[in-house]
PDB file of N, H, CA, C and O in Angstrom:
ATOM      1  N   MET A   1       0.844  -1.179   0.000  1.00  0.00           N
ATOM      2  CA  MET A   1       0.000   0.000   0.000  1.00  0.00           C
ATOM      3  C   MET A   1       0.894   1.247   0.000  1.00  0.00           C
ATOM      4  O   MET A   1       1.911   1.295   0.691  1.00  0.00           O
ATOM      5  N   ILE A   2       0.502   2.236  -0.773  1.00  0.00           N
ATOM      6  H   ILE A   2      -0.324   2.197  -1.335  1.00  0.00           H
ATOM      7  CA  ILE A   2       1.292   3.461  -0.905  1.00  0.00           C
ATOM      8  C   ILE A   2       0.942   4.434   0.214  1.00  0.00           C
ATOM      9  O   ILE A   2      -0.229   4.696   0.488  1.00  0.00           O
ATOM     10  N   GLY A   3       1.982   4.965   0.854  1.00  0.00           N
ATOM     11  H   GLY A   3       2.934   4.753   0.631  1.00  0.00           H
ATOM     12  CA  GLY A   3       1.798   5.967   1.897  1.00  0.00           C
ATOM     13  C   GLY A   3       1.798   7.377   1.329  1.00  0.00           C
ATOM     14  O   GLY A   3       0.948   8.196   1.681  1.00  0.00           O
ATOM     15  N   TYR A   4       2.755   7.659   0.450  1.00  0.00           N
ATOM     16  H   TYR A   4       3.446   6.994   0.164  1.00  0.00           H
ATOM     17  CA  TYR A   4       2.855   8.976  -0.168  1.00  0.00           C
ATOM     18  C   TYR A   4       3.806   8.919  -1.352  1.00  0.00           C
ATOM     19  O   TYR A   4       4.494   7.921  -1.564  1.00  0.00           O
ATOM     20  N   ALA A   5       3.836  10.000  -2.118  1.00  0.00           N
ATOM     21  H   ALA A   5       3.276  10.811  -1.945  1.00  0.00           H
ATOM     22  CA  ALA A   5       4.716  10.105  -3.285  1.00  0.00           C
ATOM     23  C   ALA A   5       5.522  11.389  -3.185  1.00  0.00           C
ATOM     24  O   ALA A   5       5.038  12.396  -2.668  1.00  0.00           O
ATOM     25  N   THR A   6       6.756  11.352  -3.681  1.00  0.00           N
ATOM     26  H   THR A   6       7.150  10.534  -4.100  1.00  0.00           H
ATOM     27  CA  THR A   6       7.606  12.536  -3.705  1.00  0.00           C
ATOM     28  C   THR A   6       8.233  12.678  -5.094  1.00  0.00           C
ATOM     29  O   THR A   6       8.447  11.681  -5.783  1.00  0.00           O
ATOM     30  N   PRO A   7       8.527  13.916  -5.505  1.00  0.00           N
ATOM     31  CA  PRO A   7       9.193  14.101  -6.800  1.00  0.00           C
ATOM     32  C   PRO A   7      10.646  13.645  -6.718  1.00  0.00           C
ATOM     33  O   PRO A   7      11.290  13.777  -5.678  1.00  0.00           O
ATOM     34  N   ASN A   8      11.150  13.111  -7.817  1.00  0.00           N
ATOM     35  H   ASN A   8      10.627  13.004  -8.662  1.00  0.00           H
ATOM     36  CA  ASN A   8      12.567  12.763  -7.915  1.00  0.00           C
ATOM     37  C   ASN A   8      13.371  14.026  -8.194  1.00  0.00           C
ATOM     38  O   ASN A   8      12.807  15.078  -8.495  1.00  0.00           O
ATOM     39  N   GLN A   9      14.672  13.916  -8.095  1.00  0.00           N
ATOM     40  H   GLN A   9      15.130  13.061  -7.851  1.00  0.00           H
ATOM     41  CA  GLN A   9      15.554  15.050  -8.365  1.00  0.00           C
ATOM     42  C   GLN A   9      15.680  15.335  -9.854  1.00  0.00           C
ATOM     43  O   GLN A   9      16.096  16.427 -10.239  1.00  0.00           O
ATOM     44  N   SER A  10      15.328  14.373 -10.695  1.00  0.00           N
ATOM     45  H   SER A  10      14.989  13.485 -10.382  1.00  0.00           H
ATOM     46  CA  SER A  10      15.463  14.586 -12.135  1.00  0.00           C
ATOM     47  C   SER A  10      14.360  15.501 -12.652  1.00  0.00           C
ATOM     48  O   SER A  10      13.310  15.644 -12.026  1.00  0.00           O
ATOM     49  N   ASP A  11      14.610  16.108 -13.790  1.00  0.00           N
ATOM     50  H   ASP A  11      15.463  15.992 -14.299  1.00  0.00           H
ATOM     51  CA  ASP A  11      13.718  17.126 -14.337  1.00  0.00           C
ATOM     52  C   ASP A  11      12.531  16.499 -15.061  1.00  0.00           C
ATOM     53  O   ASP A  11      12.570  15.334 -15.458  1.00  0.00           O
ATOM     54  N   ILE A  12      11.486  17.285 -15.222  1.00  0.00           N
ATOM     55  H   ILE A  12      11.454  18.231 -14.899  1.00  0.00           H
ATOM     56  CA  ILE A  12      10.318  16.855 -15.978  1.00  0.00           C
ATOM     57  C   ILE A  12      10.620  16.921 -17.471  1.00  0.00           C
ATOM     58  O   ILE A  12      11.564  17.585 -17.898  1.00  0.00           O
ATOM     59  N   THR A  13       9.807  16.227 -18.252  1.00  0.00           N
ATOM     60  H   THR A  13       9.040  15.687 -17.905  1.00  0.00           H
ATOM     61  CA  THR A  13       9.915  16.305 -19.705  1.00  0.00           C
ATOM     62  C   THR A  13       8.547  16.644 -20.277  1.00  0.00           C
ATOM     63  O   THR A  13       7.519  16.362 -19.661  1.00  0.00           O
ATOM     64  N   TYR A  14       8.542  17.246 -21.451  1.00  0.00           N
ATOM     65  H   TYR A  14       9.378  17.475 -21.951  1.00  0.00           H
ATOM     66  CA  TYR A  14       7.301  17.584 -22.139  1.00  0.00           C
ATOM     67  C   TYR A  14       7.298  16.908 -23.495  1.00  0.00           C
ATOM     68  O   TYR A  14       8.265  17.017 -24.250  1.00  0.00           O
ATOM     69  N   ASN A  15       6.214  16.208 -23.808  1.00  0.00           N
ATOM     70  H   ASN A  15       5.429  16.120 -23.195  1.00  0.00           H
ATOM     71  CA  ASN A  15       6.061  15.554 -25.102  1.00  0.00           C
ATOM     72  C   ASN A  15       5.091  16.384 -25.926  1.00  0.00           C
ATOM     73  O   ASN A  15       3.892  16.415 -25.647  1.00  0.00           O
ATOM     74  N   HIS A  16       5.611  17.049 -26.932  1.00  0.00           N
ATOM     75  H   HIS A  16       6.584  17.024 -27.158  1.00  0.00           H
ATOM     76  CA  HIS A  16       4.782  17.931 -27.756  1.00  0.00           C
ATOM     77  C   HIS A  16       3.686  17.159 -28.486  1.00  0.00           C
ATOM     78  O   HIS A  16       2.567  17.653 -28.623  1.00  0.00           O
ATOM     79  N   ASP A  17       3.999  15.959 -28.951  1.00  0.00           N
ATOM     80  H   ASP A  17       4.908  15.558 -28.839  1.00  0.00           H
ATOM     81  CA  ASP A  17       3.016  15.172 -29.711  1.00  0.00           C
ATOM     82  C   ASP A  17       1.791  14.809 -28.872  1.00  0.00           C
ATOM     83  O   ASP A  17       0.660  14.904 -29.348  1.00  0.00           O
ATOM     84  N   THR A  18       2.016  14.395 -27.625  1.00  0.00           N
ATOM     85  H   THR A  18       2.935  14.319 -27.238  1.00  0.00           H
ATOM     86  CA  THR A  18       0.899  14.002 -26.757  1.00  0.00           C
ATOM     87  C   THR A  18       0.415  15.151 -25.877  1.00  0.00           C
ATOM     88  O   THR A  18      -0.623  15.050 -25.224  1.00  0.00           O
ATOM     89  N   GLN A  19       1.178  16.243 -25.864  1.00  0.00           N
ATOM     90  H   GLN A  19       2.022  16.325 -26.394  1.00  0.00           H
ATOM     91  CA  GLN A  19       0.896  17.401 -25.010  1.00  0.00           C
ATOM     92  C   GLN A  19       0.791  16.982 -23.544  1.00  0.00           C
ATOM     93  O   GLN A  19      -0.126  17.381 -22.826  1.00  0.00           O
ATOM     94  N   ARG A  20       1.751  16.170 -23.124  1.00  0.00           N
ATOM     95  H   ARG A  20       2.496  15.845 -23.707  1.00  0.00           H
ATOM     96  CA  ARG A  20       1.778  15.679 -21.754  1.00  0.00           C
ATOM     97  C   ARG A  20       3.128  15.992 -21.120  1.00  0.00           C
ATOM     98  O   ARG A  20       4.165  15.990 -21.784  1.00  0.00           O
ATOM     99  N   VAL A  21       3.089  16.258 -19.831  1.00  0.00           N
ATOM    100  H   VAL A  21       2.247  16.260 -19.291  1.00  0.00           H
ATOM    101  CA  VAL A  21       4.294  16.435 -19.030  1.00  0.00           C
ATOM    102  C   VAL A  21       4.513  15.144 -18.250  1.00  0.00           C
ATOM    103  O   VAL A  21       3.565  14.582 -17.700  1.00  0.00           O
ATOM    104  N   SER A  22       5.743  14.677 -18.199  1.00  0.00           N
ATOM    105  H   SER A  22       6.513  15.133 -18.645  1.00  0.00           H
ATOM    106  CA  SER A  22       6.092  13.497 -17.408  1.00  0.00           C
ATOM    107  C   SER A  22       7.018  13.923 -16.283  1.00  0.00           C
ATOM    108  O   SER A  22       8.049  14.555 -16.513  1.00  0.00           O
ATOM    109  N   MET A  23       6.633  13.568 -15.061  1.00  0.00           N
ATOM    110  H   MET A  23       5.795  13.056 -14.875  1.00  0.00           H
ATOM    111  CA  MET A  23       7.415  13.927 -13.882  1.00  0.00           C
ATOM    112  C   MET A  23       7.818  12.643 -13.150  1.00  0.00           C
ATOM    113  O   MET A  23       6.954  11.907 -12.674  1.00  0.00           O
ATOM    114  N   PRO A  24       9.119  12.372 -13.058  1.00  0.00           N
ATOM    115  CA  PRO A  24       9.556  11.199 -12.303  1.00  0.00           C
ATOM    116  C   PRO A  24       9.232  11.388 -10.818  1.00  0.00           C
ATOM    117  O   PRO A  24       9.530  12.432 -10.239  1.00  0.00           O
ATOM    118  N   ILE A  25       8.620  10.371 -10.212  1.00  0.00           N
ATOM    119  H   ILE A  25       8.377   9.523 -10.683  1.00  0.00           H
ATOM    120  CA  ILE A  25       8.286  10.437  -8.789  1.00  0.00           C
ATOM    121  C   ILE A  25       8.701   9.140  -8.102  1.00  0.00           C
ATOM    122  O   ILE A  25       8.954   8.127  -8.753  1.00  0.00           O
ATOM    123  N   MET A  26       8.765   9.194  -6.785  1.00  0.00           N
ATOM    124  H   MET A  26       8.560  10.018  -6.256  1.00  0.00           H
ATOM    125  CA  MET A  26       9.068   8.024  -5.978  1.00  0.00           C
ATOM    126  C   MET A  26       7.846   7.722  -5.117  1.00  0.00           C
ATOM    127  O   MET A  26       7.338   8.596  -4.414  1.00  0.00           O
ATOM    128  N   LEU A  27       7.382   6.479  -5.179  1.00  0.00           N
ATOM    129  H   LEU A  27       7.794   5.769  -5.750  1.00  0.00           H
ATOM    130  CA  LEU A  27       6.283   6.037  -4.332  1.00  0.00           C
ATOM    131  C   LEU A  27       6.867   5.423  -3.068  1.00  0.00           C
ATOM    132  O   LEU A  27       7.761   4.579  -3.136  1.00  0.00           O
ATOM    133  N   HIS A  28       6.364   5.845  -1.924  1.00  0.00           N
ATOM    134  H   HIS A  28       5.638   6.530  -1.869  1.00  0.00           H
ATOM    135  CA  HIS A  28       6.822   5.345  -0.630  1.00  0.00           C
ATOM    136  C   HIS A  28       5.709   4.478  -0.044  1.00  0.00           C
ATOM    137  O   HIS A  28       4.622   4.960   0.273  1.00  0.00           O
ATOM    138  N   HIS A  29       6.009   3.198   0.089  1.00  0.00           N
ATOM    139  H   HIS A  29       6.892   2.806  -0.169  1.00  0.00           H
ATOM    140  CA  HIS A  29       5.023   2.250   0.591  1.00  0.00           C
ATOM    141  C   HIS A  29       5.035   2.226   2.117  1.00  0.00           C
ATOM    142  O   HIS A  29       6.021   2.607   2.749  1.00  0.00           O
ATOM    143  N   LEU A  30       3.929   1.776   2.695  1.00  0.00           N
ATOM    144  H   LEU A  30       3.128   1.467   2.181  1.00  0.00           H
ATOM    145  CA  LEU A  30       3.810   1.723   4.149  1.00  0.00           C
ATOM    146  C   LEU A  30       4.810   0.761   4.778  1.00  0.00           C
ATOM    147  O   LEU A  30       5.152   0.912   5.951  1.00  0.00           O
ATOM    148  N   ASP A  31       5.287  -0.230   4.018  1.00  0.00           N
ATOM    149  H   ASP A  31       5.009  -0.353   3.066  1.00  0.00           H
ATOM    150  CA  ASP A  31       6.299  -1.153   4.545  1.00  0.00           C
ATOM    151  C   ASP A  31       7.716  -0.592   4.397  1.00  0.00           C
ATOM    152  O   ASP A  31       8.698  -1.310   4.586  1.00  0.00           O
ATOM    153  N   GLU A  32       7.814   0.697   4.057  1.00  0.00           N
ATOM    154  H   GLU A  32       7.016   1.281   3.903  1.00  0.00           H
ATOM    155  CA  GLU A  32       9.065   1.457   3.937  1.00  0.00           C
ATOM    156  C   GLU A  32       9.863   1.149   2.672  1.00  0.00           C
ATOM    157  O   GLU A  32      10.992   1.621   2.541  1.00  0.00           O
ATOM    158  N   THR A  33       9.315   0.379   1.743  1.00  0.00           N
ATOM    159  H   THR A  33       8.397  -0.004   1.849  1.00  0.00           H
ATOM    160  CA  THR A  33       9.975   0.193   0.458  1.00  0.00           C
ATOM    161  C   THR A  33       9.586   1.354  -0.454  1.00  0.00           C
ATOM    162  O   THR A  33       8.607   2.056  -0.202  1.00  0.00           O
ATOM    163  N   THR A  34      10.357   1.539  -1.502  1.00  0.00           N
ATOM    164  H   THR A  34      11.152   0.968  -1.706  1.00  0.00           H
ATOM    165  CA  THR A  34      10.075   2.608  -2.458  1.00  0.00           C
ATOM    166  C   THR A  34      10.139   2.051  -3.870  1.00  0.00           C
ATOM    167  O   THR A  34      10.765   1.021  -4.120  1.00  0.00           O
ATOM    168  N   GLU A  35       9.489   2.738  -4.776  1.00  0.00           N
ATOM    169  H   GLU A  35       8.980   3.575  -4.573  1.00  0.00           H
ATOM    170  CA  GLU A  35       9.588   2.390  -6.193  1.00  0.00           C
ATOM    171  C   GLU A  35       9.401   3.643  -7.021  1.00  0.00           C
ATOM    172  O   GLU A  35       8.585   4.508  -6.700  1.00  0.00           O
ATOM    173  N   GLY A  36      10.169   3.723  -8.087  1.00  0.00           N
ATOM    174  H   GLY A  36      10.832   3.020  -8.348  1.00  0.00           H
ATOM    175  CA  GLY A  36      10.075   4.859  -8.982  1.00  0.00           C
ATOM    176  C   GLY A  36       8.999   4.650 -10.029  1.00  0.00           C
ATOM    177  O   GLY A  36       8.767   3.528 -10.480  1.00  0.00           O
ATOM    178  N   THR A  37       8.350   5.726 -10.408  1.00  0.00           N
ATOM    179  H   THR A  37       8.538   6.637 -10.041  1.00  0.00           H
ATOM    180  CA  THR A  37       7.359   5.696 -11.473  1.00  0.00           C
ATOM    181  C   THR A  37       7.276   7.091 -12.078  1.00  0.00           C
ATOM    182  O   THR A  37       8.068   7.969 -11.734  1.00  0.00           O
ATOM    183  N   THR A  38       6.339   7.292 -12.962  1.00  0.00           N
ATOM    184  H   THR A  38       5.696   6.579 -13.241  1.00  0.00           H
ATOM    185  CA  THR A  38       6.198   8.577 -13.632  1.00  0.00           C
ATOM    186  C   THR A  38       4.779   9.089 -13.481  1.00  0.00           C
ATOM    187  O   THR A  38       3.818   8.355 -13.709  1.00  0.00           O
ATOM    188  N   LEU A  39       4.650  10.339 -13.099  1.00  0.00           N
ATOM    189  H   LEU A  39       5.431  10.936 -12.914  1.00  0.00           H
ATOM    190  CA  LEU A  39       3.363  11.021 -13.051  1.00  0.00           C
ATOM    191  C   LEU A  39       3.198  11.745 -14.378  1.00  0.00           C
ATOM    192  O   LEU A  39       4.025  12.583 -14.735  1.00  0.00           O
ATOM    193  N   VAL A  40       2.135  11.428 -15.109  1.00  0.00           N
ATOM    194  H   VAL A  40       1.463  10.748 -14.818  1.00  0.00           H
ATOM    195  CA  VAL A  40       1.877  12.031 -16.415  1.00  0.00           C
ATOM    196  C   VAL A  40       0.716  13.004 -16.262  1.00  0.00           C
ATOM    197  O   VAL A  40      -0.345  12.643 -15.752  1.00  0.00           O
ATOM    198  N   LEU A  41       0.926  14.247 -16.709  1.00  0.00           N
ATOM    199  H   LEU A  41       1.788  14.540 -17.122  1.00  0.00           H
ATOM    200  CA  LEU A  41      -0.049  15.316 -16.512  1.00  0.00           C
ATOM    201  C   LEU A  41      -0.460  15.956 -17.827  1.00  0.00           C
ATOM    202  O   LEU A  41       0.353  16.120 -18.737  1.00  0.00           O
ATOM    203  N   THR A  42      -1.731  16.314 -17.913  1.00  0.00           N
ATOM    204  H   THR A  42      -2.392  16.180 -17.174  1.00  0.00           H
ATOM    205  CA  THR A  42      -2.243  17.086 -19.046  1.00  0.00           C
ATOM    206  C   THR A  42      -1.922  18.559 -18.801  1.00  0.00           C
ATOM    207  O   THR A  42      -1.564  18.925 -17.682  1.00  0.00           O
ATOM    208  N   PRO A  43      -2.040  19.407 -19.813  1.00  0.00           N
ATOM    209  CA  PRO A  43      -1.804  20.837 -19.596  1.00  0.00           C
ATOM    210  C   PRO A  43      -2.693  21.417 -18.484  1.00  0.00           C
ATOM    211  O   PRO A  43      -2.227  22.230 -17.686  1.00  0.00           O
ATOM    212  N   GLY A  44      -3.940  21.013 -18.429  1.00  0.00           N
ATOM    213  H   GLY A  44      -4.319  20.353 -19.078  1.00  0.00           H
ATOM    214  CA  GLY A  44      -4.831  21.508 -17.380  1.00  0.00           C
ATOM    215  C   GLY A  44      -4.389  21.082 -15.992  1.00  0.00           C
ATOM    216  O   GLY A  44      -4.499  21.854 -15.040  1.00  0.00           O
ATOM    217  N   GLN A  45      -3.890  19.858 -15.869  1.00  0.00           N
ATOM    218  H   GLN A  45      -3.800  19.231 -16.643  1.00  0.00           H
ATOM    219  CA  GLN A  45      -3.397  19.377 -14.582  1.00  0.00           C
ATOM    220  C   GLN A  45      -2.129  20.116 -14.168  1.00  0.00           C
ATOM    221  O   GLN A  45      -1.924  20.384 -12.984  1.00  0.00           O
ATOM    222  N   VAL A  46      -1.277  20.448 -15.142  1.00  0.00           N
ATOM    223  H   VAL A  46      -1.444  20.231 -16.104  1.00  0.00           H
ATOM    224  CA  VAL A  46      -0.070  21.231 -14.842  1.00  0.00           C
ATOM    225  C   VAL A  46      -0.473  22.605 -14.306  1.00  0.00           C
ATOM    226  O   VAL A  46       0.112  23.085 -13.335  1.00  0.00           O
ATOM    227  N   GLU A  47      -1.460  23.235 -14.925  1.00  0.00           N
ATOM    228  H   GLU A  47      -1.935  22.845 -15.713  1.00  0.00           H
ATOM    229  CA  GLU A  47      -1.929  24.540 -14.455  1.00  0.00           C
ATOM    230  C   GLU A  47      -2.518  24.434 -13.052  1.00  0.00           C
ATOM    231  O   GLU A  47      -2.293  25.314 -12.221  1.00  0.00           O
ATOM    232  N   LEU A  48      -3.264  23.372 -12.778  1.00  0.00           N
ATOM    233  H   LEU A  48      -3.447  22.657 -13.453  1.00  0.00           H
ATOM    234  CA  LEU A  48      -3.821  23.161 -11.443  1.00  0.00           C
ATOM    235  C   LEU A  48      -2.704  23.012 -10.415  1.00  0.00           C
ATOM    236  O   LEU A  48      -2.751  23.642  -9.359  1.00  0.00           O
ATOM    237  N   PHE A  49      -1.692  22.180 -10.712  1.00  0.00           N
ATOM    238  H   PHE A  49      -1.654  21.668 -11.570  1.00  0.00           H
ATOM    239  CA  PHE A  49      -0.550  22.014  -9.814  1.00  0.00           C
ATOM    240  C   PHE A  49       0.169  23.340  -9.595  1.00  0.00           C
ATOM    241  O   PHE A  49       0.567  23.654  -8.473  1.00  0.00           O
ATOM    242  N   HIS A  50       0.333  24.112 -10.654  1.00  0.00           N
ATOM    243  H   HIS A  50       0.009  23.857 -11.565  1.00  0.00           H
ATOM    244  CA  HIS A  50       1.007  25.404 -10.539  1.00  0.00           C
ATOM    245  C   HIS A  50       0.289  26.282  -9.521  1.00  0.00           C
ATOM    246  O   HIS A  50       0.924  26.869  -8.645  1.00  0.00           O
ATOM    247  N   GLY A  51      -1.017  26.370  -9.636  1.00  0.00           N
ATOM    248  H   GLY A  51      -1.533  25.893 -10.348  1.00  0.00           H
ATOM    249  CA  GLY A  51      -1.788  27.179  -8.701  1.00  0.00           C
ATOM    250  C   GLY A  51      -1.696  26.659  -7.277  1.00  0.00           C
ATOM    251  O   GLY A  51      -1.544  27.441  -6.338  1.00  0.00           O
ATOM    252  N   GLN A  52      -1.786  25.352  -7.111  1.00  0.00           N
ATOM    253  H   GLN A  52      -1.910  24.717  -7.873  1.00  0.00           H
ATOM    254  CA  GLN A  52      -1.724  24.760  -5.778  1.00  0.00           C
ATOM    255  C   GLN A  52      -0.346  24.955  -5.144  1.00  0.00           C
ATOM    256  O   GLN A  52      -0.246  25.281  -3.961  1.00  0.00           O
ATOM    257  N   LEU A  53       0.707  24.757  -5.923  1.00  0.00           N
ATOM    258  H   LEU A  53       0.626  24.492  -6.883  1.00  0.00           H
ATOM    259  CA  LEU A  53       2.058  24.921  -5.384  1.00  0.00           C
ATOM    260  C   LEU A  53       2.372  26.381  -5.091  1.00  0.00           C
ATOM    261  O   LEU A  53       3.047  26.682  -4.106  1.00  0.00           O
ATOM    262  N   SER A  54       1.892  27.290  -5.931  1.00  0.00           N
ATOM    263  H   SER A  54       1.344  27.046  -6.731  1.00  0.00           H
ATOM    264  CA  SER A  54       2.080  28.720  -5.669  1.00  0.00           C
ATOM    265  C   SER A  54       1.417  29.099  -4.355  1.00  0.00           C
ATOM    266  O   SER A  54       1.981  29.857  -3.566  1.00  0.00           O
ATOM    267  N   ARG A  55       0.221  28.573  -4.118  1.00  0.00           N
ATOM    268  H   ARG A  55      -0.237  27.957  -4.759  1.00  0.00           H
ATOM    269  CA  ARG A  55      -0.496  28.854  -2.869  1.00  0.00           C
ATOM    270  C   ARG A  55       0.260  28.266  -1.682  1.00  0.00           C
ATOM    271  O   ARG A  55       0.347  28.908  -0.635  1.00  0.00           O
ATOM    272  N   ALA A  56       0.804  27.068  -1.819  1.00  0.00           N
ATOM    273  H   ALA A  56       0.733  26.546  -2.670  1.00  0.00           H
ATOM    274  CA  ALA A  56       1.571  26.450  -0.738  1.00  0.00           C
ATOM    275  C   ALA A  56       2.809  27.279  -0.402  1.00  0.00           C
ATOM    276  O   ALA A  56       3.155  27.425   0.770  1.00  0.00           O
ATOM    277  N   ILE A  57       3.476  27.822  -1.419  1.00  0.00           N
ATOM    278  H   ILE A  57       3.194  27.703  -2.371  1.00  0.00           H
ATOM    279  CA  ILE A  57       4.650  28.669  -1.194  1.00  0.00           C
ATOM    280  C   ILE A  57       4.245  29.942  -0.470  1.00  0.00           C
ATOM    281  O   ILE A  57       4.933  30.370   0.456  1.00  0.00           O
ATOM    282  N   GLU A  58       3.142  30.553  -0.875  1.00  0.00           N
ATOM    283  H   GLU A  58       2.583  30.205  -1.627  1.00  0.00           H
ATOM    284  CA  GLU A  58       2.642  31.755  -0.194  1.00  0.00           C
ATOM    285  C   GLU A  58       2.358  31.473   1.275  1.00  0.00           C
ATOM    286  O   GLU A  58       2.752  32.257   2.139  1.00  0.00           O
ATOM    287  N   LEU A  59       1.686  30.374   1.569  1.00  0.00           N
ATOM    288  H   LEU A  59       1.366  29.737   0.867  1.00  0.00           H
ATOM    289  CA  LEU A  59       1.356  30.028   2.953  1.00  0.00           C
ATOM    290  C   LEU A  59       2.620  29.808   3.776  1.00  0.00           C
ATOM    291  O   LEU A  59       2.697  30.235   4.928  1.00  0.00           O
ATOM    292  N   ARG A  60       3.605  29.146   3.189  1.00  0.00           N
ATOM    293  H   ARG A  60       3.542  28.799   2.253  1.00  0.00           H
ATOM    294  CA  ARG A  60       4.867  28.906   3.894  1.00  0.00           C
ATOM    295  C   ARG A  60       5.568  30.226   4.195  1.00  0.00           C
ATOM    296  O   ARG A  60       6.064  30.429   5.303  1.00  0.00           O
ATOM    297  N   GLU A  61       5.610  31.123   3.208  1.00  0.00           N
ATOM    298  H   GLU A  61       5.207  30.957   2.308  1.00  0.00           H
ATOM    299  CA  GLU A  61       6.263  32.415   3.405  1.00  0.00           C
ATOM    300  C   GLU A  61       5.548  33.242   4.464  1.00  0.00           C
ATOM    301  O   GLU A  61       6.199  33.927   5.253  1.00  0.00           O
ATOM    302  N   GLN A  62       4.229  33.189   4.495  1.00  0.00           N
ATOM    303  H   GLN A  62       3.700  32.632   3.855  1.00  0.00           H
ATOM    304  CA  GLN A  62       3.461  33.922   5.508  1.00  0.00           C
ATOM    305  C   GLN A  62       3.793  33.420   6.905  1.00  0.00           C
ATOM    306  O   GLN A  62       3.922  34.217   7.835  1.00  0.00           O
ATOM    307  N   GLN A  63       3.933  32.121   7.062  1.00  0.00           N
ATOM    308  H   GLN A  63       3.829  31.474   6.306  1.00  0.00           H
ATOM    309  CA  GLN A  63       4.212  31.555   8.376  1.00  0.00           C
ATOM    310  C   GLN A  63       5.652  31.779   8.802  1.00  0.00           C
ATOM    311  O   GLN A  63       5.951  31.762   9.996  1.00  0.00           O
ATOM    312  N   GLN A  64       6.554  31.990   7.843  1.00  0.00           N
ATOM    313  H   GLN A  64       6.311  32.003   6.873  1.00  0.00           H
ATOM    314  CA  GLN A  64       7.956  32.222   8.173  1.00  0.00           C
ATOM    315  C   GLN A  64       8.248  33.684   8.464  1.00  0.00           C
ATOM    316  O   GLN A  64       9.241  33.994   9.121  1.00  0.00           O
ATOM    317  N   SER A  65       7.410  34.578   7.991  1.00  0.00           N
ATOM    318  H   SER A  65       6.603  34.326   7.457  1.00  0.00           H
ATOM    319  CA  SER A  65       7.672  36.004   8.204  1.00  0.00           C
ATOM    320  C   SER A  65       7.301  36.391   9.631  1.00  0.00           C
ATOM    321  O   SER A  65       6.358  35.844  10.203  1.00  0.00           O
ATOM    322  N   PRO A  66       8.055  37.350  10.212  1.00  0.00           N
ATOM    323  CA  PRO A  66       7.757  37.796  11.578  1.00  0.00           C
ATOM    324  C   PRO A  66       6.370  38.428  11.644  1.00  0.00           C
ATOM    325  O   PRO A  66       5.965  39.164  10.745  1.00  0.00           O
ATOM    326  N   GLN A  67       5.676  38.137  12.688  1.00  0.00           N
ATOM    327  H   GLN A  67       6.005  37.539  13.418  1.00  0.00           H
ATOM    328  CA  GLN A  67       4.311  38.654  12.874  1.00  0.00           C
ATOM    329  C   GLN A  67       4.335  40.060  13.411  1.00  0.00           C
ATOM    330  O   GLN A  67       3.280  40.656  13.630  1.00  0.00           O
TER     331      GLN A  67
END
């Protein structure tokens, strides 16, 4: 069973023909084993991730700044 996934250190690739982004990720299983795979995203999913990650960065910066 998968516990969580993390991005690999390698860069993403874009396939113009399929209009898909491929992101290497690591799956972390509950038994502490790992396996590499690829997360494939459509342009709309990339835009959704962009918005979500931008918001996460904003929240982190807000919490790190002095009150």
